[in-house]
MILUM-573373 format. One record per residue: x, y, z of N, C-alpha, C, O, CB in turn; residue number from 1. Coordinates in steps of 0.2 Angstrom, whole numbers. Glycine has a CB too. Layout:
# MILUM-573373
NODE   n_u   n_v   n_w  ca_u  ca_v  ca_w   c_u   c_v   c_w   o_u   o_v   o_w  cb_u  cb_v  cb_w pos
NODE     X     Y     Z     X     Y     Z     X     Y     Z     X     Y     Z     X     Y     Z NUM
...
//
This chain:
# MILUM-573373
NODE   n_u   n_v   n_w  ca_u  ca_v  ca_w   c_u   c_v   c_w   o_u   o_v   o_w  cb_u  cb_v  cb_w pos
NODE   196  -199   107   193  -201   100   185  -200   100   182  -201   105   194  -209   100   1
NODE   183  -198    95   176  -198    94   173  -204    92   176  -209    90   174  -192    88   2
NODE   166  -205    94   163  -212    92   164  -213    84   164  -219    83   155  -211    93   3
NODE   164  -208    80   164  -210    73   172  -212    71   172  -217    67   163  -203    69   4
NODE   177  -209    75   183  -211    74   184  -219    76   187  -223    73   188  -207    78   5
NODE   181  -220    82   181  -227    85   179  -232    80   181  -237    79   178  -227    92   6
NODE   173  -230    77   170  -234    72   174  -235    66   175  -241    63   163  -231    70   7
NODE   177  -230    64   182  -230    58   188  -235    59   190  -239    55   184  -223    56   8
NODE   190  -234    65   196  -239    67   194  -246    67   197  -250    64   199  -237    74   9
NODE   188  -247    70   186  -254    70   184  -257    64   186  -263    62   180  -255    75  10
NODE   180  -253    60   178  -256    53   184  -257    49   185  -262    45   173  -251    50  11
NODE   189  -252    49   195  -253    44   199  -259    46   202  -262    42   199  -246    44  12
NODE   200  -260    53   204  -265    55   201  -272    53   205  -276    52   205  -265    63  13
NODE   195  -273    53   192  -279    51   193  -281    44   193  -287    42   184  -279    53  14
NODE   195  -276    40   197  -277    33   204  -279    33   206  -282    28   196  -271    29  15
NODE   208  -278    38   215  -280    38   216  -287    41   220  -290    39   219  -275    42  16
NODE   211  -289    45   212  -295    49   213  -301    44   217  -305    45   206  -296    53  17
NODE   209  -301    38   210  -307    34   217  -307    30   219  -312    28   205  -307    28  18
NODE   220  -302    30   227  -301    27   232  -300    33   237  -297    31   227  -296    22  19
NODE   231  -302    39   235  -301    44   242  -303    43   247  -299    45   232  -304    51  20
NODE   244  -309    41   250  -311    40   254  -306    35   260  -305    36   250  -318    37  21
NODE   251  -305    29   254  -300    25   255  -293    28   260  -290    27   250  -300    18  22
NODE   250  -291    31   250  -284    35   256  -284    39   260  -279    40   244  -282    38  23
NODE   257  -289    43   263  -290    48   269  -289    44   274  -286    47   262  -296    52  24
NODE   270  -293    39   276  -293    35   277  -286    32   283  -283    32   276  -298    29  25
NODE   272  -283    30   273  -276    27   275  -271    33   279  -267    32   266  -273    24  26
NODE   272  -272    39   273  -267    44   281  -268    46   284  -263    47   269  -269    50  27
NODE   283  -274    48   290  -275    50   295  -273    44   300  -270    46   291  -282    52  28
NODE   293  -274    38   298  -272    33   298  -264    33   304  -262    32   295  -274    26  29
NODE   293  -261    33   293  -254    33   296  -251    40   300  -246    39   286  -251    33  30
NODE   295  -254    45   297  -252    52   305  -252    51   308  -247    53   295  -256    58  31
NODE   308  -257    49   315  -258    49   318  -254    43   324  -252    44   317  -265    47  32
NODE   314  -252    38   317  -247    33   317  -240    36   322  -236    35   312  -247    27  33
NODE   312  -238    40   312  -232    43   317  -231    49   320  -226    49   305  -230    46  34
NODE   318  -236    53   322  -236    58   326  -243    59   324  -247    63   318  -235    65  35
NODE   331  -244    55   335  -250    55   337  -252    62   338  -258    63   341  -250    50  36
NODE   339  -248    66   341  -249    73   336  -254    77   338  -257    82   343  -243    77  37
NODE   330  -253    75   325  -257    79   325  -264    78   323  -268    82   318  -254    78  38
NODE   328  -266    72   328  -273    70   332  -278    76   330  -283    77   332  -274    64  39
NODE   337  -275    79   341  -278    84   336  -280    90   338  -284    94   347  -274    86  40
NODE   331  -277    91   326  -278    97   322  -284    96   319  -287   101   322  -272    98  41
NODE   322  -287    90   318  -293    88   321  -299    87   327  -299    85   313  -291    82  42
NODE   318  -304    89   321  -311    88   321  -312    80   319  -308    76   317  -317    91  43
NODE   324  -318    78   325  -319    71   318  -322    68   317  -321    62   330  -325    70  44
NODE   313  -324    73   307  -326    70   302  -320    70   297  -320    74   304  -332    75  45
NODE   303  -316    65   299  -310    64   292  -312    62   287  -308    63   302  -306    59  46
NODE   291  -318    59   284  -320    57   280  -322    64   274  -320    64   284  -327    53  47
NODE   283  -325    69   280  -326    75   278  -319    79   273  -318    81   284  -330    80  48
NODE   283  -315    78   282  -308    81   276  -304    78   272  -301    81   288  -304    81  49
NODE   276  -305    71   270  -302    67   263  -305    69   259  -301    70   271  -303    60  50
NODE   263  -312    71   257  -315    73   255  -312    80   249  -311    81   258  -322    73  51
NODE   260  -311    84   258  -308    91   256  -301    90   251  -299    93   264  -308    95  52
NODE   259  -297    86   257  -290    85   250  -290    82   246  -286    85   262  -287    80  53
NODE   248  -294    77   241  -294    74   236  -296    80   231  -293    80   241  -298    68  54
NODE   238  -301    84   233  -303    89   232  -298    94   226  -296    96   236  -309    92  55
NODE   237  -294    96   237  -289   101   232  -283    98   228  -281   101   243  -286   103  56
NODE   234  -281    92   230  -276    89   223  -277    88   219  -273    89   233  -274    82  57
NODE   222  -284    86   215  -286    85   211  -286    92   205  -283    92   214  -293    82  58
NODE   214  -288    97   211  -288   104   209  -281   106   204  -279   108   215  -291   109  59
NODE   214  -276   105   214  -269   107   208  -266   103   204  -262   106   220  -266   107  60
NODE   209  -266    97   204  -263    92   197  -265    93   192  -261    94   206  -264    85  61
NODE   196  -272    94   189  -274    95   187  -272   102   181  -272   103   189  -282    95  62
NODE   191  -270   107   189  -268   114   189  -261   115   187  -259   120   194  -271   119  63
NODE   190  -257   109   190  -250   110   183  -247   113   184  -242   117   191  -247   104  64
NODE   178  -250   112   171  -247   115   171  -249   122   167  -246   126   165  -250   111  65
NODE   175  -254   124   175  -255   132   182  -255   134   185  -260   136   172  -263   133  66
NODE   185  -250   133   193  -249   133   195  -250   140   201  -253   141   195  -242   131  67
NODE   191  -249   145   193  -251   152   195  -258   153   198  -259   158   187  -249   157  68
NODE   192  -262   149   194  -269   150   201  -271   147   204  -276   149   189  -273   146  69
NODE   204  -267   143   211  -268   140   216  -263   142   222  -264   141   210  -269   133  70
NODE   214  -257   145   218  -252   146   224  -254   151   230  -252   149   215  -246   150  71
NODE   223  -258   156   229  -260   160   233  -265   156   240  -264   157   226  -264   166  72
NODE   231  -269   152   235  -273   147   240  -269   143   245  -270   142   231  -278   143  73
NODE   237  -263   140   241  -259   136   246  -255   140   252  -255   138   236  -253   133  74
NODE   244  -253   146   249  -250   150   255  -255   152   261  -253   152   246  -248   157  75
NODE   253  -261   154   258  -266   155   263  -268   149   268  -269   150   255  -273   158  76
NODE   260  -267   143   263  -268   137   269  -263   137   274  -264   134   259  -268   131  77
NODE   267  -257   138   272  -251   138   277  -253   143   283  -251   142   268  -245   140  78
NODE   276  -255   149   281  -257   154   286  -262   151   292  -262   152   278  -260   161  79
NODE   283  -267   148   287  -272   145   292  -270   139   298  -271   138   283  -278   142  80
NODE   289  -265   135   293  -262   130   299  -258   132   304  -257   129   288  -258   125  81
NODE   298  -255   138   303  -251   141   309  -256   143   315  -254   142   300  -247   148  82
NODE   307  -261   145   312  -266   147   316  -269   141   322  -270   141   309  -273   151  83
NODE   313  -269   135   316  -271   129   320  -265   126   324  -267   121   310  -273   124  84
NODE   320  -259   129   324  -254   126   321  -249   122   324  -245   118   330  -257   123  85
NODE   314  -250   121   310  -245   117   310  -238   120   309  -237   125   303  -247   116  86
NODE   312  -233   115   312  -226   117   306  -223   115   303  -225   110   319  -223   114  87
NODE   305  -217   117   299  -213   115   299  -211   108   294  -212   104   298  -206   119  88
NODE   305  -210   105   306  -208    98   304  -214    94   302  -213    88   313  -206    97  89
NODE   304  -220    96   303  -226    92   295  -227    91   293  -230    86   305  -233    96  90
NODE   291  -224    95   284  -224    94   282  -220    88   277  -222    85   280  -221   100  91
NODE   286  -215    86   285  -212    80   286  -216    74   283  -216    69   289  -205    79  92
NODE   291  -220    74   293  -225    69   287  -230    68   285  -232    62   300  -228    70  93
NODE   285  -232    74   280  -237    74   273  -234    71   270  -237    67   278  -240    81  94
NODE   272  -228    73   266  -225    70   266  -224    62   261  -225    59   265  -218    73  95
NODE   272  -222    60   273  -221    53   272  -228    49   269  -228    44   280  -218    51  96
NODE   275  -233    52   275  -240    49   268  -242    49   265  -245    44   280  -245    52  97
NODE   264  -241    54   257  -243    55   253  -240    50   249  -243    46   255  -242    62  98
NODE   253  -233    50   249  -230    45   251  -232    38   246  -232    34   250  -222    46  99
NODE   257  -233    36   259  -235    29   256  -242    28   253  -243    22   266  -235    29 100
NODE   256  -246    33   254  -253    32   246  -253    31   243  -256    26   255  -257    38 101
NODE   243  -249    35   235  -248    34   234  -245    27   229  -248    23   232  -243    39 102
NODE   238  -241    25   237  -238    18   237  -243    12   234  -243     8   241  -232    17 103
NODE   243  -247    13   244  -253     8   238  -258     9   236  -260     3   250  -256    10 104
NODE   236  -260    15   231  -265    15   224  -262    13   220  -266    10   231  -267    22 105
NODE   222  -256    15   215  -254    14   215  -250     7   209  -250     4   214  -249    19 106
NODE   220  -249     4   221  -245    -3   216  -240    -3   216  -235     0   219  -251    -8 107
NODE   211  -240    -8   207  -234    -9   202  -233    -3   199  -227    -3   202  -236   -15 108
NODE   201  -238     1   197  -236     7   201  -233    13   198  -231    18   195  -243    10 109
NODE   207  -231    12   211  -228    17   210  -220    15   214  -217    11   219  -230    16 110
NODE   206  -217    18   204  -210    17   207  -206    22   210  -208    27   196  -209    17 111
NODE   207  -199    21   209  -195    26   206  -196    33   209  -195    38   208  -187    24 112
NODE   199  -197    33   196  -198    39   198  -205    43   199  -205    49   188  -199    38 113
NODE   200  -210    39   202  -216    42   209  -215    45   210  -217    51   203  -222    37 114
NODE   213  -211    41   220  -209    44   219  -205    50   223  -207    55   224  -206    39 115
NODE   215  -200    50   214  -196    56   212  -200    62   214  -199    68   209  -191    55 116
NODE   207  -205    61   205  -209    66   210  -214    69   211  -215    75   199  -214    64 117
NODE   214  -217    65   220  -221    67   225  -217    71   228  -219    76   223  -224    61 118
NODE   226  -211    69   231  -206    72   228  -205    79   232  -205    84   232  -200    68 119
NODE   222  -204    80   219  -202    86   220  -209    91   221  -208    97   212  -200    86 120
NODE   218  -214    88   218  -221    92   226  -222    94   227  -224   100   216  -227    88 121
NODE   230  -221    89   237  -223    91   240  -218    96   244  -220   101   241  -222    85 122
NODE   238  -212    96   240  -207   101   238  -209   108   242  -208   112   237  -200    99 123
NODE   232  -211   108   229  -213   115   233  -219   117   235  -219   123   222  -215   114 124
NODE   233  -224   113   237  -231   115   244  -230   116   247  -232   121   236  -236   109 125
NODE   248  -226   112   255  -225   113   256  -221   120   261  -222   123   258  -221   107 126
NODE   251  -216   121   252  -212   127   251  -217   133   255  -216   138   246  -207   127 127
NODE   247  -221   133   246  -226   139   252  -231   140   254  -232   145   239  -230   138 128
NODE   254  -233   134   260  -237   134   266  -233   137   270  -236   141   262  -240   127 129
NODE   267  -227   135   272  -223   137   271  -221   145   276  -221   148   273  -216   133 130
NODE   265  -221   147   264  -220   154   266  -226   158   269  -225   163   256  -219   155 131
NODE   265  -232   155   267  -238   159   275  -238   159   278  -240   164   264  -244   155 132
NODE   278  -236   153   285  -237   153   289  -232   157   294  -233   160   287  -235   146 133
NODE   286  -226   158   289  -221   162   287  -221   170   291  -218   174   286  -214   160 134
NODE   282  -225   171   280  -224   178   285  -228   183   287  -234   181   273  -227   179 135
NODE   287  -226   188   292  -229   193   289  -235   196   294  -239   199   295  -224   197 136
NODE   283  -236   196   280  -242   200   276  -246   195   273  -244   191   276  -240   206 137
NODE   276  -253   197   272  -258   193   265  -258   196   263  -263   198   275  -265   193 138
NODE   262  -252   196   255  -252   199   251  -248   195   251  -241   195   256  -249   206 139
NODE   247  -251   190   242  -248   186   237  -243   190   236  -238   188   239  -253   181 140
NODE   234  -246   195   229  -242   198   232  -236   201   228  -231   201   226  -247   204 141
NODE   238  -236   204   241  -230   206   242  -225   201   240  -219   201   247  -231   210 142
NODE   245  -227   195   246  -223   189   239  -220   187   239  -214   186   249  -227   184 143
NODE   234  -224   186   228  -222   184   225  -217   188   222  -212   186   223  -228   183 144
NODE   225  -218   195   223  -213   200   226  -206   199   223  -201   200   223  -215   207 145
NODE   232  -206   197   236  -200   197   235  -196   190   236  -190   190   244  -202   197 146
NODE   232  -200   186   230  -197   179   224  -192   180   223  -188   175   229  -202   174 147
NODE   220  -193   185   215  -188   186   209  -191   183   204  -187   184   216  -182   185 148
//
């Protein structure tokens, strides 16, 4: 991610934070429309799940300039998602639902540059989560050292 992309992600996310509850509802509605099979992975309390999603996204986005502080948590999140049965292909559905949600929430402020920045951020984050999911050991430091 370039510094400009990082800034675009952070500034755009802060515009979503005030509508987090609605954004979470939009996100899960779109996610289950794109990939109905994912609905079975979630509890009946999708509102609580949405609250958790928005909290995690807010923490990660606000920490992007000091990513080393949250990278291990993102990696561990990937390990947990593997246990839940999330597949690599499911990350595409999530990306699509997230970008659509951002477009709905930001409306005219959702530009090509903002989308490109979010794609770059999501690609990095999803890659780390998938690294955690795929790694045979629950050892972030060892995984990180192997990444070079």
